[in-house]
C-alpha positions, 0 to 999 in steps of 0.5 A, spaced: 751 493 391 749 488 395 747 481 393 740 478 395 740 471 393 737 467 387 731 471 384 727 465 385 726 466 392 723 473 390 717 470 386 712 473 390 715 480 392 715 485 386 722 488 385 723 496 387 726 501 382 733 500 386 733 492 384 736 489 378 736 482 376 742 480 372 743 474 367 745 469 372 738 471 376 741 474 382 738 480 385 742 486 386 740 492 390 743 498 386 742 506 388 742 511 383 745 518 384 741 523 387 739 530 383 744 534 387 750 529 387 749 529 379 749 537 379 755 537 383 759 532 378 756 536 372 759 542 375 766 539 376 766 536 369 763 543 366 769 547 369 774 542 367 772 542 360 771 549 360 778 550 362 780 545 357 777 550 352 781 556 355 787 552 355 786 550 347 785 557 345 791 560 349 795 555 346 793 557 339 794 564 340 801 563 343 803 559 337 800 563 331 800 570 334 796 575 330 798 572 324 791 568 323 785 571 319 778 572 322 775 566 319 780 561 321 780 564 328 772 562 328 773 556 325 778 554 330 774 556 336 768 552 333 773 546 333 775 547 340 768 548 343 766 542 339 772 538 341 771 540 349 764 539 350 763 533 345 769 529 343 772 529 350 766 527 354 764 522 349 771 519 349 773 520 357 766 516 358 767 511 353 775 509 355 773 510 363 767 505 363 762 511 365 766 515 369 769 522 369 772 527 373 766 529 376 763 522 377 770 520 381 769 526 385 761 524 387 763 516 387 758 515 381 758 511 374 754 511 368 751 505 366 746 502 362 739 501 365 741 493 365 747 495 369 752 493 364 758 498 362 756 503 357 759 503 350 761 508 345 754 510 342 751 511 349 757 516 351 755 519 344 748 520 345 749 523 352 754 528 350 750 530 344 744 531 348 748 534 353 750 540 349 743 542 349 741 541 356 747 542 360 750 548 356 745 551 352 740 551 357 745 552 363 743 545 366 735 547 367 733 542 362 737 536 365 735 538 372 727 539 370 728 532 367 732 529 373 727 531 378 721 528 374 724 520 374 726 516 380 733 515 377 735 522 376 736 521 369 737 527 364 734 527 357 741 524 355 740 518 359 733 517 357 735 517 350 741 513 351 738 508 356 743 509 361 743 512 368 748 514 374 749 509 379 752 511 386 757 506 388 760 510 394 756 506 399 758 508 407 761 503 411 756 499 416 759 500 423 753 498 427 754 494 433 752 486 432 747 485 438 747 478 440 741 473 442 737 476 448 738 471 454 731 470 455 731 467 448 736 462 449 732 455 450 727 458 444 733 459 440 736 451 441 729 448 438 726 454 433 725 453 426 726 459 422 725 459 414 728 463 409 725 470 410 724 475 404 730 479 403 725 486 403 723 484 410 730 482 413 732 489 410 727 492 414 728 488 420 735 490 420 734 497 419 729 498 425 734 494 429 739 499 427 735 505 428 730 503 434 734 507 439 733 514 435 725 512 435 720 515 439 717 510 444 710 510 440 713 509 433 718 504 436 713 499 439 708 500 433 714 498 428 716 492 432 709 490 433 708 490 425 715 487 423 714 481 428 707 480 426 710 479 419 716 475 421 712 470 425 709 467 419 716 464 418 718 462 425 715 456 429 714 456 435 713 463 437 716 465 444 713 469 449 717 475 448 716 482 447 716 484 439 723 487 439 726 482 443 723 477 438 726 481 432 732 481 436 732 473 437 730 472 430 736 476 427 741 473 431 739 466 430 739 467 423 746 470 423 749 465 427 746 459 423 748 462 416 755 463 419 755 456 422 753 453 415 758 458 411 764 455 416 762 448 415 762 449 407 769 452 408 771 446 412 769 441 407 772 445 401 779 446 405 778 438 406 777 437 398 783 442 396 789 437 396 785 432 392 783 437 387 790 440 386 794 433 387 796 430 380 792 423 379 795 416 380 801 419 384 804 422 377 810 426 380 810 434 380 815 436 375 
């Protein structure tokens, strides 16, 4: 998840389905797990709970042997089944904060729609509805429901107000590109106001993928993004669109880095004052 600053800076830019505003008015970019990932995690969980049920059945058979009657055998079988596919999933998700063996494997976690941790009632609703949509229909109802909404929610998630959040984000190993040489003088005097975060992400994504685009698409996308970014830059350089975008990204990165270093230096100078005792009081 990536923070995108205070929501006040985004008043005229609508939230998309992957953006979440916290109680501190901070916008977060969160990604729900896809249907395929959720299916893989569900299969792992299903196999784990099935093995648990088989292990319980074998343990009961080994302990009591053939001395148990048919009615008690059926009762114990029903109890073991309910315990394996309802009580255990509910308990595991509650105690682990929305995780399970399958979710650990795919890098996901069940969270509330507002991004908070789930409670016992959320896990109970998901597990109870999951008995019908995952076991009675062999996952068919869950898959059909997940394909019809943007966050890949199954029926249990819709009723509980939860969704599966994908937390395993790949590392960004893209090389850092410096300021183009022809924009050196322009960078010393240019005024660049804060760009909208959505526009900044689109520019960064274009610059990472530009080398893999066709020349026509590359030129068209660069021209469109340069036109949007030009409203926040003054003066505009006499440079091609892609070079202009490189310059804007480099200047913003360097200036934000400089501002962060100045803030850190000021905090380091204040640290002794904040930590020492007042009026020369001895440290005992």
